[in-house]
DRENMARMI-43517 format. One line per field, with one value per residue (C-alpha): x, y, z; residue in three letters. Coordinates in Angstrom, 3 decimals. Layout:
! residues N
xx: (X ...) $
yy: (Y ...) $
zz: (Z ...) $
res: (ala ...) $
END
This chain:
! residues 325
xx: (-54.671 -54.988 -54.928 -57.813 -57.341 -56.574 -57.953 -55.970 -57.530 -55.281 -55.830 -59.554 -60.064 -60.263 -58.046 -58.242 -54.654 -53.532 -50.047 -47.340 -44.439 -41.040 -40.410 -38.382 -37.764 -34.431 -35.093 -35.277 -37.958 -41.285 -42.875 -46.261 -47.919 -50.350 -52.821 -54.309 -57.699 -59.834 -58.018 -57.605 -54.942 -55.758 -53.987 -50.726 -51.726 -48.735 -46.226 -46.974 -45.290 -42.186 -41.424 -42.007 -39.735 -37.038 -37.238 -39.667 -42.907 -45.145 -48.609 -51.147 -54.003 -57.283 -56.615 -59.164 -62.453 -61.754 -62.865 -63.143 -61.592 -63.519 -63.319 -64.913 -67.854 -66.043 -64.219 -61.662 -60.461 -58.920 -55.779 -52.151 -51.660 -54.316 -53.568 -49.857 -50.841 -52.875 -49.812 -47.512 -49.968 -50.072 -46.266 -46.180 -48.932 -46.856 -43.916 -41.533 -40.090 -39.828 -41.082 -40.326 -43.554 -44.478 -47.251 -48.964 -51.120 -52.723 -50.956 -47.767 -48.712 -48.777 -45.308 -43.838 -45.288 -44.328 -40.768 -42.093 -45.161 -44.006 -40.184 -39.840 -41.662 -40.099 -36.946 -37.354 -39.802 -40.824 -43.373 -45.003 -46.624 -46.946 -45.155 -43.924 -46.929 -46.514 -47.147 -46.885 -50.296 -53.890 -54.118 -57.755 -56.999 -53.923 -55.893 -58.573 -55.981 -53.994 -56.657 -59.993 -63.234 -63.770 -60.573 -60.942 -59.999 -62.877 -65.346 -64.203 -65.437 -69.023 -71.862 -72.773 -69.439 -69.862 -73.332 -72.118 -69.266 -71.536 -74.264 -72.377 -69.105 -68.051 -68.465 -66.506 -63.583 -63.736 -63.417 -60.344 -58.370 -57.273 -53.975 -52.992 -53.331 -52.294 -54.966 -54.339 -56.663 -59.406 -56.710 -55.217 -56.219 -53.924 -50.742 -50.173 -50.514 -53.038 -56.520 -58.229 -56.479 -56.912 -60.675 -60.775 -63.474 -66.208 -65.646 -67.276 -70.607 -69.838 -70.813 -68.404 -67.675 -65.876 -63.379 -59.857 -57.514 -58.437 -59.205 -56.130 -57.832 -59.016 -62.761 -62.108 -59.887 -62.425 -65.170 -63.104 -62.843 -66.417 -67.915 -65.888 -66.931 -70.540 -70.601 -68.665 -69.209 -66.664 -67.342 -64.491 -61.951 -63.344 -63.017 -59.264 -59.799 -62.315 -59.576 -56.975 -57.186 -57.009 -53.885 -52.362 -53.156 -51.598 -48.496 -48.202 -48.007 -45.291 -43.336 -43.299 -42.498 -42.475 -39.192 -39.058 -36.440 -34.100 -34.359 -31.375 -33.306 -33.307 -36.053 -37.065 -39.385 -40.855 -42.459 -44.238 -43.542 -47.209 -48.651 -49.974 -51.597 -48.096 -45.919 -42.250 -41.280 -43.321 -40.698 -37.755 -37.790 -37.309 -33.543 -34.258 -35.911 -34.098 -30.345 -30.510 -32.984 -33.118 -35.570 -36.589 -38.664 -40.906 -41.312 -44.333 -46.792 -49.511 -50.704 -51.532 -47.908 -47.768 -50.825 -49.950 -46.292 -46.042 -42.877 -40.853 -42.259 -41.328 -37.825 -37.229 -38.727 -36.976 -33.589 -33.804 -35.049 -32.264 -29.552 -30.774 -32.220) $
yy: (-127.940 -125.665 -122.028 -119.604 -116.957 -113.312 -111.062 -108.688 -106.240 -105.662 -104.620 -104.329 -107.885 -109.255 -112.299 -114.945 -115.735 -118.787 -118.452 -119.714 -117.737 -118.659 -117.927 -114.899 -113.206 -114.310 -114.139 -111.155 -112.792 -114.445 -117.335 -117.225 -120.510 -120.210 -123.042 -124.315 -125.544 -126.802 -126.035 -123.617 -122.312 -125.522 -127.440 -126.328 -127.569 -129.943 -127.241 -124.344 -125.604 -127.167 -123.971 -121.850 -124.186 -123.465 -119.785 -118.340 -116.442 -118.448 -117.627 -119.672 -117.455 -118.489 -116.751 -114.414 -116.129 -119.055 -120.087 -117.251 -114.687 -112.272 -111.715 -109.674 -110.913 -110.173 -113.328 -111.204 -109.830 -113.224 -112.601 -112.756 -108.977 -108.625 -111.804 -111.020 -107.582 -109.395 -111.389 -108.346 -106.488 -109.409 -109.426 -105.687 -105.970 -108.545 -106.128 -107.790 -106.287 -109.600 -113.166 -116.544 -117.289 -120.970 -122.177 -125.427 -126.065 -122.721 -121.198 -122.134 -119.656 -117.027 -117.958 -118.037 -114.613 -112.862 -111.922 -110.453 -108.630 -107.867 -108.047 -105.643 -108.136 -111.394 -112.952 -116.449 -118.826 -122.397 -124.121 -127.526 -129.280 -126.262 -125.586 -122.080 -119.814 -118.433 -119.800 -117.666 -118.662 -118.316 -121.033 -121.906 -122.446 -124.495 -126.756 -127.197 -128.140 -130.545 -132.007 -131.574 -129.815 -131.900 -130.663 -129.667 -125.998 -125.544 -127.306 -125.444 -122.231 -123.452 -122.901 -126.573 -127.640 -125.190 -126.546 -130.156 -129.418 -127.447 -130.096 -132.323 -130.801 -133.849 -135.997 -133.460 -133.691 -137.462 -137.190 -134.936 -135.930 -139.456 -141.307 -143.912 -147.525 -149.012 -147.953 -144.204 -141.573 -139.344 -136.943 -139.605 -143.190 -143.767 -142.698 -140.236 -136.520 -137.072 -135.918 -138.546 -137.421 -133.745 -134.357 -135.927 -133.652 -135.431 -138.569 -136.622 -137.585 -141.323 -143.606 -143.130 -146.866 -146.490 -143.923 -145.379 -144.832 -144.019 -140.846 -139.844 -137.251 -138.210 -137.794 -134.573 -133.175 -133.979 -132.366 -129.180 -128.783 -129.873 -127.524 -124.547 -125.096 -125.761 -122.260 -120.525 -122.637 -123.411 -120.267 -118.180 -120.893 -121.514 -117.788 -118.317 -120.495 -118.072 -115.420 -117.561 -115.642 -112.328 -113.629 -114.435 -110.935 -109.295 -111.463 -110.459 -106.853 -107.685 -110.139 -108.044 -110.081 -113.186 -112.117 -113.183 -111.423 -113.878 -114.093 -114.377 -115.004 -118.585 -120.886 -124.432 -126.682 -129.741 -132.303 -135.589 -138.709 -139.760 -136.345 -136.261 -132.838 -131.423 -134.052 -133.799 -132.965 -129.754 -128.226 -128.875 -125.307 -123.569 -123.132 -120.730 -118.355 -118.838 -118.792 -120.326 -123.149 -126.505 -129.319 -132.073 -135.143 -136.857 -140.377 -141.739 -138.896 -137.669 -134.132 -133.211 -133.406 -131.426 -133.302 -136.761 -136.690 -133.999 -135.257 -135.438 -132.111 -130.486 -131.929 -130.481 -127.079 -126.598 -127.708 -125.362 -122.419 -122.947 -122.900 -119.751 -117.706) $
zz: (-87.519 -90.541 -89.349 -89.504 -92.207 -91.911 -94.617 -96.803 -99.241 -102.227 -105.824 -105.203 -103.854 -100.329 -99.949 -97.256 -96.276 -94.305 -92.888 -90.599 -89.178 -87.749 -84.086 -85.125 -88.429 -89.903 -93.658 -95.989 -98.131 -97.446 -99.332 -101.078 -102.088 -105.029 -105.552 -108.796 -109.991 -108.375 -105.159 -102.249 -99.913 -98.016 -100.775 -99.109 -95.615 -95.520 -96.494 -94.128 -90.962 -92.579 -94.513 -91.408 -89.437 -92.035 -91.061 -93.585 -93.130 -95.471 -96.799 -98.753 -99.937 -101.433 -104.750 -106.323 -106.998 -104.670 -101.200 -98.710 -101.073 -103.232 -106.950 -109.733 -111.774 -115.038 -116.189 -118.042 -114.693 -113.882 -115.899 -114.852 -114.869 -112.169 -110.232 -109.955 -108.616 -105.954 -104.925 -104.953 -102.726 -100.308 -100.103 -99.386 -96.768 -94.913 -94.664 -97.099 -100.256 -102.078 -101.953 -103.379 -105.213 -105.378 -107.656 -108.556 -111.630 -112.630 -109.642 -111.465 -114.176 -111.441 -110.213 -113.734 -114.552 -111.302 -112.369 -115.618 -114.281 -110.710 -110.741 -107.812 -105.596 -106.791 -105.359 -106.769 -108.390 -107.654 -109.852 -109.484 -112.450 -114.736 -118.031 -118.767 -119.054 -122.569 -126.031 -129.179 -130.607 -129.444 -126.754 -127.430 -131.100 -130.220 -127.852 -130.501 -133.122 -130.945 -128.667 -130.466 -129.483 -126.331 -124.664 -121.031 -121.531 -123.971 -121.677 -118.559 -120.186 -120.431 -117.985 -118.431 -116.950 -114.083 -113.310 -113.383 -110.996 -108.645 -108.568 -106.101 -104.937 -102.922 -106.024 -108.069 -105.662 -105.647 -109.426 -109.382 -106.291 -107.134 -107.159 -109.737 -108.612 -111.955 -114.441 -114.454 -113.001 -114.318 -115.509 -117.774 -118.360 -121.331 -119.570 -122.416 -123.010 -125.786 -126.936 -124.794 -121.627 -122.435 -122.691 -119.226 -117.803 -119.766 -117.650 -114.807 -116.385 -116.134 -113.292 -110.394 -110.294 -113.660 -112.387 -112.085 -109.173 -105.593 -103.669 -101.668 -99.462 -95.988 -95.375 -93.440 -96.167 -98.856 -96.765 -96.412 -100.192 -100.865 -98.276 -99.507 -103.121 -102.119 -100.628 -103.384 -106.476 -109.170 -111.209 -109.799 -110.534 -114.010 -114.716 -114.751 -117.835 -119.329 -119.356 -121.128 -124.402 -122.527 -120.779 -124.143 -125.417 -122.357 -122.615 -126.254 -125.103 -122.568 -124.723 -127.882 -130.950 -128.787 -127.167 -123.526 -121.366 -119.688 -115.925 -113.590 -110.382 -109.072 -110.338 -109.469 -111.464 -109.738 -112.024 -111.318 -113.331 -113.479 -114.323 -117.906 -117.687 -117.278 -118.902 -117.919 -121.506 -121.316 -119.019 -121.329 -122.678 -119.343 -119.730 -122.572 -120.076 -116.728 -116.161 -112.686 -113.190 -111.436 -112.139 -109.745 -110.583 -108.043 -109.315 -107.456 -107.899 -110.179 -110.742 -107.125 -106.065 -102.826 -101.556 -102.904 -101.836 -99.149 -97.450 -100.676 -101.833 -98.520 -98.635 -102.097 -101.317 -97.986 -99.311 -102.305 -100.236 -97.723 -100.387 -102.123 -99.275) $
res: (met phe pro glu pro arg phe val thr thr asn gly val arg leu ala val phe glu ala lys pro lys arg arg thr lys asp val cys val val leu cys his gly phe pro glu leu gly tyr ser trp arg his gln leu glu pro ile ala ala ala gly phe his val met ala pro asp leu arg gly tyr gly gln ser gly gly pro asn asp pro gln ala tyr asn met ala glu ile thr lys asp val ala gly leu ile ala asp thr gly tyr glu lys ala val val val gly his asp phe gly gly phe val ser trp met met pro phe phe gln pro gln ala thr ala gly val ile thr leu asn thr pro phe ala tyr ile pro val asn pro glu glu met tyr leu gln tyr tyr gly pro arg asn tyr val ala tyr phe lys thr lys gln cys glu ala glu leu asn ala asp thr ala arg ser phe arg phe phe met arg arg asp thr gly gln gly thr asn leu ser arg ser gly lys his asp pro glu ser met ser phe ile his trp leu gln asp asp glu ser thr trp pro gly glu val phe leu thr pro asp glu leu ala tyr phe ala asp ala phe ala lys lys gly phe gly gly gly leu asn trp tyr arg ser ile val arg asn trp glu ile gln gly glu val phe lys gly gly lys ile pro arg gln thr leu pro ala leu met val val ala arg gln asp arg ile cys asp ile ser leu ser asp asn leu leu thr his phe asp asn leu glu arg arg val ile glu asp ser gly his trp thr gln gln glu gln pro glu glu thr asn arg ile leu val glu trp leu gly arg trp phe) $
END
């Protein structure tokens, strides 16, 4: 029952937007759901109707480079300055001045950066499974130092990785979209945020029978992702990683001297106990940036929180939205 998209042209890109609306407009803000990698607006299929039922006009776009949305060929154009402009344009097109921007994984970087890059369009921030999107050192050098040359960020930049992911998109999604059944998943087999886990992408080359955990998507859900990426390829999503250093440079211009302006708007961080890509400890510094911050922990979930535990995710999101807006 996922809706058909409407298309919005903003900031030079054409975005496919999947949405749900309340029966009548009662809220002054809308909600924008930003997916991560390798995902789509479809990743929020369980959240659209519950948030709309709570009175909010809610939108889940395929972000630039993904799915049915367009995107430039230049990898450097997939930076937060441009992507947050995309989201601000979508909010304006919908007839709202401001939105609560919700992000998961790389989409969480979008939500964290919205109040700094597009404050006029941002009423609040919710982030799932994403640490704050700024570090004071070159991120590629940091990943190399802490996690070694096989780390996933380094490999995501390569054409070899892109070709391997494109070769069999259904297999690629069976690799990523797994829940832990006791031996970890392909995102972490050690249960730690360590060099082995941060090099997880290389396990894609192993025999599928060696992959721990189980696929949590239904056959139809898996086919939706696989078909979309078979048509589009993984290149647009990987371009988000290829622009990581450019992001760091742009943030350095905004956060001069590493000074990050404190935010007074409401913020919510949702973390998952079994997620080692975004370990819970990586969100401990958020109180230094946001005055009105809350953190919620979902115990029985890995990295794909809103898909693995949709009911608990919806309960948290709707309760928080209702209190603040």
